[in-house]
C-alpha positions as CSV (number, residue, x, y, z in Angstrom):
1,X,-47.8,-55.8,-3.6
2,X,-51.3,-56.0,-5.2
3,X,-53.7,-53.3,-4.5
4,X,-56.2,-55.9,-3.1
5,X,-53.9,-56.4,-0.1
6,X,-54.8,-52.9,1.0
7,X,-58.6,-53.2,0.7
8,X,-60.5,-52.9,4.0
9,X,-57.8,-51.2,5.8
10,X,-58.8,-47.6,5.2
11,X,-59.2,-47.0,9.0
12,X,-55.4,-47.5,9.3
13,X,-54.8,-44.7,6.8
14,X,-54.3,-47.0,3.8
15,X,-55.7,-45.3,0.6
16,X,-58.6,-46.7,-1.3
17,X,-57.8,-48.2,-4.7
18,X,-59.5,-45.3,-6.5
19,X,-57.6,-42.6,-4.6
20,X,-54.3,-44.5,-5.1
21,X,-54.9,-44.9,-8.8
22,X,-55.7,-41.2,-9.2
23,X,-52.6,-40.1,-7.3
24,X,-50.4,-42.6,-9.2
25,X,-51.7,-41.2,-12.5
26,X,-50.8,-37.7,-11.4
27,X,-47.2,-38.9,-10.4
28,X,-46.8,-40.8,-13.7
29,X,-47.8,-37.7,-15.7
30,X,-45.4,-35.6,-13.7
31,X,-42.6,-38.0,-14.4
32,X,-43.4,-37.7,-18.1
33,X,-43.1,-33.9,-18.0
34,X,-40.4,-33.2,-15.5
35,X,-37.9,-34.6,-12.9
36,X,-39.9,-36.2,-10.1
37,X,-38.3,-35.8,-6.7
38,X,-39.2,-37.2,-3.3
39,X,-40.8,-34.0,-2.1
40,X,-43.6,-34.6,-4.6
41,X,-43.8,-38.3,-3.7
42,X,-44.0,-37.5,0.1
43,X,-46.7,-35.0,-0.6
44,X,-48.7,-37.6,-2.4
45,X,-48.3,-40.0,0.5
46,X,-49.6,-37.3,2.8
47,X,-52.6,-36.8,0.4
48,X,-53.3,-40.5,0.4
49,X,-52.9,-41.2,4.1
50,X,-54.3,-37.9,5.6
51,X,-53.0,-36.1,8.7
52,X,-51.6,-37.6,11.8
53,X,-49.4,-40.4,10.5
54,X,-45.8,-41.0,11.6
55,X,-42.9,-40.8,9.2
56,X,-42.6,-44.6,9.5
57,X,-46.2,-45.0,8.4
58,X,-45.7,-42.7,5.5
59,X,-42.4,-44.3,4.5
60,X,-44.2,-47.7,4.2
61,X,-46.2,-46.5,1.3
62,X,-43.3,-45.1,-0.7
63,X,-42.0,-48.5,-2.0
64,X,-45.4,-49.4,-3.4
65,X,-45.6,-46.0,-5.2
66,X,-42.0,-46.4,-6.5
67,X,-42.7,-49.9,-7.8
68,X,-45.9,-48.8,-9.6
69,X,-44.1,-45.7,-11.1
70,X,-41.4,-48.0,-12.5
71,X,-44.1,-50.3,-13.9
72,X,-45.5,-47.3,-15.7
73,X,-42.2,-46.6,-17.5
74,X,-40.5,-44.2,-15.1
75,X,-36.8,-44.8,-14.3
76,X,-34.9,-44.0,-11.2
77,X,-31.6,-42.3,-11.5
78,X,-29.4,-39.3,-10.9
79,X,-29.2,-35.9,-12.4
80,X,-25.9,-35.1,-14.1
81,X,-24.0,-31.9,-15.1
82,X,-24.1,-33.1,-18.8
83,X,-26.4,-30.8,-20.7
84,X,-26.8,-33.4,-23.5
85,X,-27.7,-36.2,-21.1
86,X,-28.9,-34.6,-17.8
87,X,-30.3,-37.8,-16.4
88,X,-28.5,-41.1,-15.8
89,X,-30.9,-44.0,-15.1
90,X,-29.6,-46.6,-12.6
91,X,-30.4,-49.4,-15.1
92,X,-31.5,-51.8,-12.4
93,X,-34.6,-53.9,-12.3
94,X,-37.7,-53.1,-10.3
95,X,-36.9,-55.2,-7.3
96,X,-33.3,-54.0,-7.0
97,X,-34.4,-50.4,-7.5
98,X,-37.2,-50.5,-4.9
99,X,-34.8,-52.2,-2.4
100,X,-32.1,-49.7,-3.0
101,X,-34.5,-46.8,-2.5
102,X,-36.0,-48.4,0.7
103,X,-32.5,-48.9,2.1
104,X,-31.5,-45.3,1.3
105,X,-34.7,-43.9,2.9
106,X,-34.1,-46.0,6.0
107,X,-30.6,-44.6,6.2
108,X,-31.9,-41.0,6.1
109,X,-33.9,-41.5,9.3
110,X,-36.5,-39.0,8.0
111,X,-38.8,-38.6,5.1
112,X,-36.8,-38.0,1.9
113,X,-36.9,-34.7,0.1
114,X,-36.2,-33.9,-3.6
115,X,-32.5,-34.4,-4.2
116,X,-32.3,-37.2,-1.7
117,X,-31.9,-40.8,-2.9
118,X,-32.7,-40.3,-6.6
119,X,-35.0,-38.7,-9.2
120,X,-37.6,-40.2,-11.5
121,X,-38.4,-39.5,-15.1
122,X,-39.8,-41.3,-18.1
123,X,-36.8,-41.4,-20.4
124,X,-37.2,-40.2,-23.9
125,X,-36.9,-43.0,-26.5
126,X,-33.8,-42.9,-28.5
127,X,-34.1,-41.0,-31.8
128,X,-35.0,-43.1,-34.8
129,X,-32.2,-43.4,-37.4
């Protein structure tokens, strides 16, 4: 959804474009450096919306953040026990990934925590031959 769709709705707890962009930059940098879990994403939603919002209101912002993280090169996937390849990306497109995550969050019946649903990271490029 384009950011312009959220302009003028700040009274409903929708973040300004500037605040959203800053928080997204933070999350993208986090995904470059470490595994990004939903506890961090939910914290960002709280920062963006402020206090007093229901879990449902908070959950509505998560798909937008996920889609924008994917657009910035992050991948959704699962952690593995393989020390050589500790992250297995789902390998799905943005629409399918966002839909899968939204469905999983709906199934939880609560805000997700790290370890729920998936993790995000920016995969390292394969080594050059």
